[in-house]
C-alpha positions as CSV (number, residue, x, y, z in Angstrom):
1,A,-3.8,-29.2,-21.7
2,D,-4.8,-30.3,-25.5
3,G,-6.8,-33.1,-24.2
4,T,-4.9,-35.9,-26.1
5,P,-4.5,-39.2,-24.2
6,E,-1.7,-39.9,-21.6
7,A,-1.0,-43.0,-19.1
8,S,-4.4,-43.6,-17.1
9,P,-4.7,-42.9,-13.7
10,T,-4.6,-46.5,-12.6
11,E,-2.0,-47.7,-15.2
12,A,1.0,-48.3,-12.9
13,V,-1.4,-49.8,-10.4
14,T,-2.4,-52.5,-13.1
15,T,0.6,-53.2,-14.7
16,D,3.3,-53.0,-12.1
17,T,1.8,-53.7,-8.6
18,A,5.3,-55.3,-6.7
19,P,7.2,-52.8,-5.1
20,A,10.7,-52.0,-6.3
21,S,12.2,-53.3,-3.2
22,S,10.9,-56.9,-3.9
23,N,13.0,-57.1,-6.8
24,G,16.2,-57.9,-4.8
25,S,18.0,-61.1,-5.1
26,S,18.0,-61.8,-1.6
27,T,16.6,-65.1,-0.4
28,N,16.7,-64.3,3.3
29,D,13.3,-65.2,5.0
30,T,13.5,-62.1,7.0
31,S,14.0,-60.0,3.6
32,T,11.2,-62.1,1.8
33,A,8.7,-61.2,4.8
34,A,9.4,-57.6,4.7
35,N,8.8,-57.6,1.0
36,E,5.5,-59.1,1.3
37,V,4.5,-56.7,4.0
38,L,5.3,-53.8,1.4
39,A,3.5,-55.7,-1.4
40,K,0.5,-56.1,0.9
41,Q,0.5,-52.2,1.7
42,F,0.8,-51.4,-2.1
43,R,-2.2,-53.6,-2.8
44,Q,-4.0,-51.8,0.3
45,G,-3.2,-48.8,-1.8
46,V,-4.7,-50.0,-4.9
47,S,-7.8,-51.2,-3.2
48,A,-8.0,-47.6,-1.7
49,Y,-7.5,-46.0,-4.9
50,D,-10.0,-48.2,-6.5
51,A,-12.5,-47.0,-3.9
52,K,-11.8,-43.6,-4.4
53,K,-10.2,-43.3,-0.7
54,Y,-7.4,-41.3,-2.5
55,G,-6.3,-39.7,0.9
56,R,-5.8,-43.3,2.1
57,A,-4.1,-44.4,-1.1
58,F,-1.7,-41.5,-0.5
59,E,-1.0,-42.3,2.9
60,L,-0.3,-45.9,2.0
61,W,1.8,-45.3,-0.9
62,L,4.0,-42.2,0.1
63,P,6.3,-44.5,2.6
64,L,6.9,-46.8,-0.4
65,A,7.9,-44.1,-2.7
66,Q,10.0,-42.5,-0.4
67,N,11.7,-46.0,0.3
68,G,12.5,-46.0,-3.4
69,D,9.3,-48.0,-4.9
70,L,9.0,-46.9,-8.4
71,A,5.3,-48.0,-9.0
72,A,4.3,-45.9,-5.6
73,Q,6.6,-42.9,-6.7
74,R,4.7,-42.8,-10.1
75,N,1.4,-43.1,-8.3
76,V,1.9,-40.5,-5.6
77,A,3.1,-38.2,-8.5
78,H,-0.3,-39.0,-10.0
79,L,-1.9,-38.0,-6.7
80,L,-0.3,-35.1,-6.3
81,R,-0.6,-33.7,-9.9
82,R,-4.4,-34.2,-10.0
83,G,-4.9,-33.1,-6.4
84,L,-6.7,-36.6,-5.4
85,G,-6.6,-36.9,-1.4
86,V,-4.1,-34.2,-1.0
87,E,-3.2,-30.7,-1.9
88,Q,-2.5,-30.2,-5.8
89,D,1.4,-29.8,-5.9
90,L,2.8,-30.0,-9.3
91,P,6.4,-29.2,-8.6
92,R,6.2,-32.1,-6.1
93,A,4.6,-34.4,-8.5
94,R,7.4,-33.6,-11.1
95,K,10.0,-34.8,-8.7
96,F,8.3,-38.1,-7.9
97,Y,7.7,-38.6,-11.5
98,E,11.4,-37.9,-12.1
99,Q,12.5,-40.4,-9.4
100,S,10.6,-43.3,-11.0
101,A,11.5,-42.3,-14.7
102,E,15.2,-42.3,-13.8
103,F,15.0,-46.0,-13.3
104,G,13.2,-46.7,-16.2
105,F,9.6,-46.7,-15.0
106,V,8.1,-46.1,-18.4
107,T,4.9,-45.1,-17.5
108,A,6.4,-42.3,-15.1
109,Q,8.8,-41.1,-18.1
110,T,5.6,-40.7,-19.9
111,N,3.6,-38.8,-17.3
112,L,6.6,-36.8,-16.8
113,A,7.0,-36.1,-20.8
114,V,3.7,-34.9,-20.5
115,M,3.9,-32.4,-17.8
116,L,7.2,-30.9,-19.4
117,L,5.4,-30.6,-22.7
118,E,2.5,-28.6,-21.0
119,G,4.5,-26.6,-18.6
120,E,2.8,-28.5,-15.4
121,G,4.8,-27.4,-12.5
122,G,7.2,-25.2,-14.3
123,E,8.2,-24.2,-17.7
124,P,7.7,-26.1,-20.6
125,K,10.9,-28.4,-21.8
126,P,9.9,-29.8,-25.2
127,E,13.6,-31.0,-25.8
128,E,13.4,-32.8,-22.4
129,A,9.9,-34.2,-22.9
130,A,11.0,-35.4,-26.2
131,Y,14.1,-37.2,-24.5
132,W,11.6,-39.1,-21.9
133,L,9.2,-39.9,-24.5
134,D,11.7,-41.6,-26.7
135,L,12.8,-43.8,-23.7
136,A,9.4,-44.9,-22.7
137,A,8.4,-45.2,-26.6
138,R,11.4,-47.5,-27.0
139,G,10.6,-49.3,-23.9
140,G,6.9,-50.2,-25.7
141,H,4.9,-47.6,-24.0
142,P,2.2,-47.2,-26.8
143,I,1.2,-43.7,-25.3
144,A,4.7,-42.7,-25.2
145,Q,5.1,-43.9,-28.6
146,F,1.9,-41.6,-29.8
147,H,3.1,-38.4,-28.3
148,L,6.9,-39.1,-29.6
149,A,5.0,-39.4,-33.1
150,R,3.3,-36.2,-32.6
151,L,6.4,-34.5,-31.6
152,Y,8.2,-35.6,-34.9
153,E,4.9,-34.6,-36.7
154,T,4.7,-31.1,-35.3
155,G,8.7,-30.7,-35.1
156,T,8.0,-29.8,-31.2
157,G,11.2,-30.3,-29.3
158,V,12.6,-32.4,-32.3
159,E,13.3,-31.8,-35.9
160,P,10.3,-32.6,-37.8
161,N,10.2,-36.0,-39.4
162,P,7.3,-37.1,-41.0
163,G,8.6,-40.7,-41.7
164,R,9.5,-41.2,-38.0
165,A,6.1,-39.8,-36.9
166,L,4.5,-42.5,-39.3
167,G,6.7,-45.2,-37.8
168,W,5.9,-44.3,-34.1
169,Y,2.4,-44.2,-34.9
170,A,2.6,-47.4,-36.6
171,L,4.1,-49.0,-33.5
172,A,1.7,-47.7,-31.3
173,S,-1.3,-48.6,-33.5
174,R,0.1,-52.4,-33.1
175,S,-1.0,-52.3,-29.5
176,G,-4.3,-51.1,-30.5
177,H,-3.9,-47.5,-29.4
178,Q,-6.9,-45.9,-31.0
179,P,-5.8,-42.5,-31.7
180,S,-2.7,-43.6,-33.1
181,L,-4.9,-45.7,-35.3
182,D,-6.7,-42.9,-36.3
183,R,-4.0,-40.5,-36.9
184,L,-2.0,-43.3,-39.0
185,A,-5.0,-43.6,-41.3
186,E,-5.1,-40.0,-42.0
187,L,-1.4,-39.6,-42.7
188,V,-0.8,-42.6,-44.9
189,M,-3.3,-41.1,-47.4
190,I,-1.4,-37.6,-47.5
191,L,2.5,-38.6,-46.9
192,P,5.0,-39.8,-49.3
193,G,6.7,-43.1,-48.7
194,P,9.6,-43.1,-46.3
195,S,13.0,-42.7,-48.5
196,N,16.2,-44.1,-47.9
197,N,17.2,-41.7,-45.1
198,T,14.0,-41.9,-43.2
199,E,13.6,-44.0,-40.2
200,T,10.7,-46.5,-40.8
201,A,8.6,-48.4,-38.3
202,R,10.9,-51.5,-38.8
203,D,14.0,-49.4,-38.1
204,I,12.4,-48.2,-34.8
205,A,11.1,-51.6,-33.9
206,D,14.8,-52.8,-34.3
207,A,16.5,-50.1,-32.8
208,P,18.2,-50.9,-29.3
209,S,16.3,-49.6,-26.3
């Protein structure tokens, strides 16, 4: 690991606490009651995690993850990745991240990309990492925007493009992401302005997700 920031352990918990199964359109009372039970179980997992009872959090979230709850899949992956309350299992963590990422959960996309970049649970795959970071960055995730900017700055998994790097750092900075603010301040002093062929922050912001 290079010590750079990534999604925090509780980010999925604090930004998407409703289980994915509760997003259905059914108005059936039985379905609504069942969804509330699942939501309560997810919240119990959050409470257990906050109390550092990681094994209990894993027990509560695992059935939800296996049932397709995107946030639970991401959180189970985190526990497996860090070995919190369960034996560390990086390949299994990657699989849970992938399940959540494939359905658009941007935090999981970011976590998965970091694993792919660093070769956690398998060989490093920078091109695949860039793909997931691009999705998460366009989904508005500032940490993904920061990592994607670094890839464009260093030419890792993508063709180097200082203008795009600058643009993604700028977008992440709008969210108050301090490492992006710091790097942006450094780069604007040394990089030339964007040319007509360079994607700027405005171009990125207006691009379809």
